[in-house]
BALOBA-1460 file (C-alpha; in Angstrom, 3 decimals):
// residues 169
<rec num="1" residu="m" x="26.146" y="61.298" z="19.182"/>
<rec num="2" residu="r" x="27.518" y="57.803" z="19.484"/>
<rec num="3" residu="s" x="24.427" y="56.796" z="21.477"/>
<rec num="4" residu="n" x="22.143" y="58.156" z="18.755"/>
<rec num="5" residu="l" x="24.094" y="56.218" z="16.109"/>
<rec num="6" residu="c" x="23.686" y="52.966" z="18.108"/>
<rec num="7" residu="k" x="19.948" y="53.613" z="18.541"/>
<rec num="8" residu="a" x="19.580" y="54.299" z="14.830"/>
<rec num="9" residu="s" x="21.444" y="51.095" z="13.969"/>
<rec num="10" residu="l" x="19.244" y="49.047" z="16.320"/>
<rec num="11" residu="l" x="16.097" y="50.634" z="14.892"/>
<rec num="12" residu="l" x="17.238" y="49.917" z="11.331"/>
<rec num="13" residu="a" x="18.024" y="46.293" z="12.250"/>
<rec num="14" residu="a" x="14.599" y="45.900" z="13.877"/>
<rec num="15" residu="v" x="12.840" y="47.393" z="10.859"/>
<rec num="16" residu="m" x="14.658" y="44.941" z="8.577"/>
<rec num="17" residu="v" x="14.108" y="41.837" z="10.774"/>
<rec num="18" residu="i" x="10.473" y="42.287" z="11.802"/>
<rec num="19" residu="p" x="9.059" y="42.167" z="8.243"/>
<rec num="20" residu="a" x="11.067" y="39.017" z="7.579"/>
<rec num="21" residu="f" x="9.420" y="37.311" z="10.573"/>
<rec num="22" residu="g" x="6.031" y="38.614" z="9.548"/>
<rec num="23" residu="q" x="6.491" y="37.380" z="6.012"/>
<rec num="24" residu="s" x="7.391" y="33.812" z="7.034"/>
<rec num="25" residu="a" x="4.410" y="33.698" z="9.407"/>
<rec num="26" residu="a" x="2.127" y="35.056" z="6.668"/>
<rec num="27" residu="h" x="3.409" y="32.516" z="4.121"/>
<rec num="28" residu="p" x="4.132" y="29.255" z="5.971"/>
<rec num="29" residu="e" x="5.157" y="26.127" z="4.116"/>
<rec num="30" residu="p" x="1.922" y="24.549" z="2.814"/>
<rec num="31" residu="k" x="0.681" y="21.548" z="4.790"/>
<rec num="32" residu="t" x="-0.082" y="18.430" z="2.780"/>
<rec num="33" residu="k" x="-3.020" y="16.123" z="3.398"/>
<rec num="34" residu="l" x="-0.727" y="13.342" z="4.613"/>
<rec num="35" residu="v" x="0.919" y="15.275" z="7.473"/>
<rec num="36" residu="g" x="-0.227" y="13.945" z="10.857"/>
<rec num="37" residu="t" x="-0.725" y="10.644" z="12.637"/>
<rec num="38" residu="w" x="-2.770" y="7.861" z="11.066"/>
<rec num="39" residu="q" x="-4.238" y="4.641" z="12.437"/>
<rec num="40" residu="v" x="-3.577" y="2.055" z="9.750"/>
<rec num="41" residu="q" x="-5.105" y="-1.375" z="9.117"/>
<rec num="42" residu="v" x="-2.516" y="-3.577" z="7.390"/>
<rec num="43" residu="t" x="-3.098" y="-6.900" z="5.656"/>
<rec num="44" residu="q" x="-0.240" y="-9.014" z="4.315"/>
<rec num="45" residu="v" x="-1.165" y="-10.340" z="0.877"/>
<rec num="46" residu="d" x="0.134" y="-12.739" z="-1.739"/>
<rec num="47" residu="c" x="2.086" y="-10.563" z="-4.180"/>
<rec num="48" residu="q" x="0.610" y="-12.277" z="-7.265"/>
<rec num="49" residu="s" x="-3.033" y="-12.886" z="-6.336"/>
<rec num="50" residu="g" x="-3.593" y="-10.254" z="-3.643"/>
<rec num="51" residu="a" x="-5.134" y="-12.916" z="-1.386"/>
<rec num="52" residu="p" x="-4.776" y="-12.190" z="2.361"/>
<rec num="53" residu="l" x="-2.053" y="-14.189" z="4.126"/>
<rec num="54" residu="g" x="-3.230" y="-13.678" z="7.696"/>
<rec num="55" residu="p" x="-5.406" y="-11.513" z="9.875"/>
<rec num="56" residu="p" x="-5.140" y="-7.715" z="9.580"/>
<rec num="57" residu="f" x="-3.251" y="-5.794" z="12.259"/>
<rec num="58" residu="t" x="-2.944" y="-2.157" z="13.317"/>
<rec num="59" residu="s" x="-0.027" y="0.226" z="12.859"/>
<rec num="60" residu="l" x="0.475" y="3.919" z="13.582"/>
<rec num="61" residu="l" x="2.209" y="6.098" z="10.985"/>
<rec num="62" residu="t" x="3.178" y="9.722" z="11.561"/>
<rec num="63" residu="f" x="4.110" y="11.845" z="8.557"/>
<rec num="64" residu="a" x="5.925" y="15.094" z="9.404"/>
<rec num="65" residu="q" x="6.044" y="18.263" z="7.330"/>
<rec num="66" residu="g" x="9.345" y="18.183" z="5.455"/>
<rec num="67" residu="g" x="9.274" y="14.494" z="4.509"/>
<rec num="68" residu="t" x="10.165" y="12.364" z="7.538"/>
<rec num="69" residu="m" x="8.006" y="9.655" z="9.057"/>
<rec num="70" residu="n" x="7.809" y="7.288" z="12.028"/>
<rec num="71" residu="e" x="5.810" y="4.106" z="12.360"/>
<rec num="72" residu="d" x="5.045" y="1.419" z="14.890"/>
<rec num="73" residu="t" x="3.089" y="-1.807" z="14.542"/>
<rec num="74" residu="e" x="1.314" y="-4.416" z="16.601"/>
<rec num="75" residu="n" x="1.903" y="-7.156" z="14.028"/>
<rec num="76" residu="p" x="1.432" y="-10.361" z="16.061"/>
<rec num="77" residu="a" x="3.939" y="-12.250" z="13.904"/>
<rec num="78" residu="f" x="6.808" y="-10.565" z="15.759"/>
<rec num="79" residu="g" x="7.909" y="-11.729" z="19.199"/>
<rec num="80" residu="h" x="7.642" y="-9.361" z="22.168"/>
<rec num="81" residu="g" x="10.143" y="-6.542" z="21.596"/>
<rec num="82" residu="q" x="11.511" y="-8.227" z="18.484"/>
<rec num="83" residu="r" x="10.858" y="-5.337" z="16.100"/>
<rec num="84" residu="g" x="11.700" y="-1.710" z="16.728"/>
<rec num="85" residu="g" x="9.713" y="1.248" z="15.441"/>
<rec num="86" residu="g" x="10.300" y="2.254" z="11.860"/>
<rec num="87" residu="q" x="11.795" y="5.501" z="10.633"/>
<rec num="88" residu="g" x="11.762" y="6.809" z="7.116"/>
<rec num="89" residu="t" x="10.909" y="9.386" z="4.515"/>
<rec num="90" residu="w" x="7.946" y="10.262" z="2.313"/>
<rec num="91" residu="s" x="7.289" y="12.521" z="-0.658"/>
<rec num="92" residu="s" x="4.494" y="13.607" z="-2.958"/>
<rec num="93" residu="t" x="4.406" y="11.804" z="-6.306"/>
<rec num="94" residu="g" x="1.458" y="13.692" z="-7.787"/>
<rec num="95" residu="q" x="-1.921" y="15.085" z="-6.898"/>
<rec num="96" residu="s" x="-3.051" y="13.149" z="-3.777"/>
<rec num="97" residu="t" x="-0.420" y="10.398" z="-4.249"/>
<rec num="98" residu="y" x="2.688" y="9.774" z="-2.177"/>
<rec num="99" residu="s" x="5.548" y="7.326" z="-1.719"/>
<rec num="100" residu="a" x="7.034" y="6.345" z="1.628"/>
<rec num="101" residu="k" x="9.932" y="4.152" z="2.705"/>
<rec num="102" residu="s" x="10.704" y="3.088" z="6.270"/>
<rec num="103" residu="v" x="13.188" y="0.788" z="7.970"/>
<rec num="104" residu="a" x="12.810" y="-1.034" z="11.300"/>
<rec num="105" residu="f" x="15.347" y="-3.187" z="13.120"/>
<rec num="106" residu="i" x="14.572" y="-6.839" z="13.817"/>
<rec num="107" residu="k" x="16.391" y="-7.248" z="17.122"/>
<rec num="108" residu="y" x="16.577" y="-11.021" z="17.488"/>
<rec num="109" residu="t" x="15.960" y="-14.210" z="15.503"/>
<rec num="110" residu="t" x="12.850" y="-16.396" z="15.967"/>
<rec num="111" residu="p" x="11.952" y="-19.751" z="14.400"/>
<rec num="112" residu="p" x="8.663" y="-20.180" z="12.500"/>
<rec num="113" residu="n" x="5.475" y="-20.588" z="14.591"/>
<rec num="114" residu="q" x="2.249" y="-21.318" z="12.661"/>
<rec num="115" residu="k" x="0.029" y="-20.575" z="15.700"/>
<rec num="116" residu="t" x="1.101" y="-16.927" z="15.721"/>
<rec num="117" residu="h" x="1.427" y="-16.641" z="11.909"/>
<rec num="118" residu="n" x="5.159" y="-16.128" z="12.500"/>
<rec num="119" residu="p" x="7.138" y="-17.264" z="9.447"/>
<rec num="120" residu="g" x="10.370" y="-16.879" z="11.423"/>
<rec num="121" residu="f" x="12.570" y="-13.796" z="11.357"/>
<rec num="122" residu="e" x="16.321" y="-13.234" z="11.297"/>
<rec num="123" residu="a" x="17.929" y="-10.414" z="13.259"/>
<rec num="124" residu="g" x="18.476" y="-7.570" z="10.796"/>
<rec num="125" residu="q" x="15.999" y="-5.128" z="9.319"/>
<rec num="126" residu="q" x="12.632" y="-4.799" z="7.633"/>
<rec num="127" residu="t" x="12.162" y="-2.259" z="4.815"/>
<rec num="128" residu="i" x="8.674" y="-1.158" z="3.756"/>
<rec num="129" residu="s" x="8.133" y="0.771" z="0.499"/>
<rec num="130" residu="q" x="4.620" y="2.145" z="0.013"/>
<rec num="131" residu="n" x="2.590" y="3.842" z="-2.702"/>
<rec num="132" residu="i" x="-0.169" y="5.855" z="-1.020"/>
<rec num="133" residu="a" x="-3.342" y="7.241" z="-2.614"/>
<rec num="134" residu="f" x="-5.273" y="9.863" z="-0.631"/>
<rec num="135" residu="n" x="-9.073" y="9.904" z="-1.079"/>
<rec num="136" residu="n" x="-10.207" y="13.538" z="-0.987"/>
<rec num="137" residu="d" x="-13.866" y="12.524" z="-0.472"/>
<rec num="138" residu="t" x="-13.293" y="10.408" z="2.653"/>
<rec num="139" residu="g" x="-10.140" y="12.034" z="4.080"/>
<rec num="140" residu="q" x="-8.543" y="8.570" z="4.263"/>
<rec num="141" residu="w" x="-5.883" y="6.805" z="2.236"/>
<rec num="142" residu="t" x="-5.006" y="3.371" z="0.895"/>
<rec num="143" residu="s" x="-1.629" y="1.921" z="0.047"/>
<rec num="144" residu="t" x="0.140" y="-0.988" z="-1.535"/>
<rec num="145" residu="a" x="3.503" y="-1.963" z="-0.117"/>
<rec num="146" residu="s" x="6.466" y="-4.172" z="-0.795"/>
<rec num="147" residu="v" x="8.240" y="-5.530" z="2.271"/>
<rec num="148" residu="t" x="11.810" y="-6.821" z="2.384"/>
<rec num="149" residu="f" x="13.572" y="-8.607" z="5.233"/>
<rec num="150" residu="a" x="17.372" y="-8.712" z="5.374"/>
<rec num="151" residu="d" x="19.699" y="-10.343" z="7.903"/>
<rec num="152" residu="i" x="22.392" y="-8.429" z="9.798"/>
<rec num="153" residu="n" x="24.740" y="-8.805" z="6.806"/>
<rec num="154" residu="g" x="22.208" y="-7.234" z="4.428"/>
<rec num="155" residu="n" x="21.273" y="-10.511" z="2.711"/>
<rec num="156" residu="v" x="17.587" y="-10.456" z="1.706"/>
<rec num="157" residu="y" x="15.897" y="-13.630" z="2.923"/>
<rec num="158" residu="r" x="12.198" y="-12.759" z="2.433"/>
<rec num="159" residu="q" x="10.049" y="-10.407" z="0.403"/>
<rec num="160" residu="g" x="6.336" y="-9.818" z="0.615"/>
<rec num="161" residu="c" x="3.447" y="-7.490" z="-0.094"/>
<rec num="162" residu="a" x="0.775" y="-5.734" z="1.930"/>
<rec num="163" residu="v" x="-2.214" y="-3.469" z="1.500"/>
<rec num="164" residu="a" x="-3.304" y="-0.891" z="4.051"/>
<rec num="165" residu="s" x="-5.860" y="1.812" z="4.761"/>
<rec num="166" residu="g" x="-5.213" y="4.864" z="6.935"/>
<rec num="167" residu="s" x="-7.656" y="6.950" z="8.969"/>
<rec num="168" residu="p" x="-6.792" y="10.146" z="10.864"/>
<rec num="169" residu="f" x="-5.800" y="9.431" z="14.464"/>
């Protein structure tokens, strides 16, 4: 009798659990257009005029379901190993529009070098805040960004702007 009661309890538990798994698989969290890895062309621009301030460079941005993101860049203004990869968050701000914010550590200080378009960087961090617009017709996106550099004490010593375009990786 005790064995039958245990079997009945296990069967009841299985009947209650299996539909729950089936339901979550049948109704997964919806995937947004931004989720995935993107190859991004970035151009630093004058914040007032929008004029380019140097050659474009490539970055990779990965947007994860749930609102986290990672990024890495090959911006030639930074010295070898000077800047770490960025980590941050993103969210939808409307139909096909998003905001994203990431932070990367600047690991060591460098003086200005005009040959490499390096304005000089202090050890600390870089914060990038973006407004992203997804183009449903092309499957690509464009963004405008504000960029802030702060030293290790959190004192902002430079601000700038950039524009970018992202294509699926």
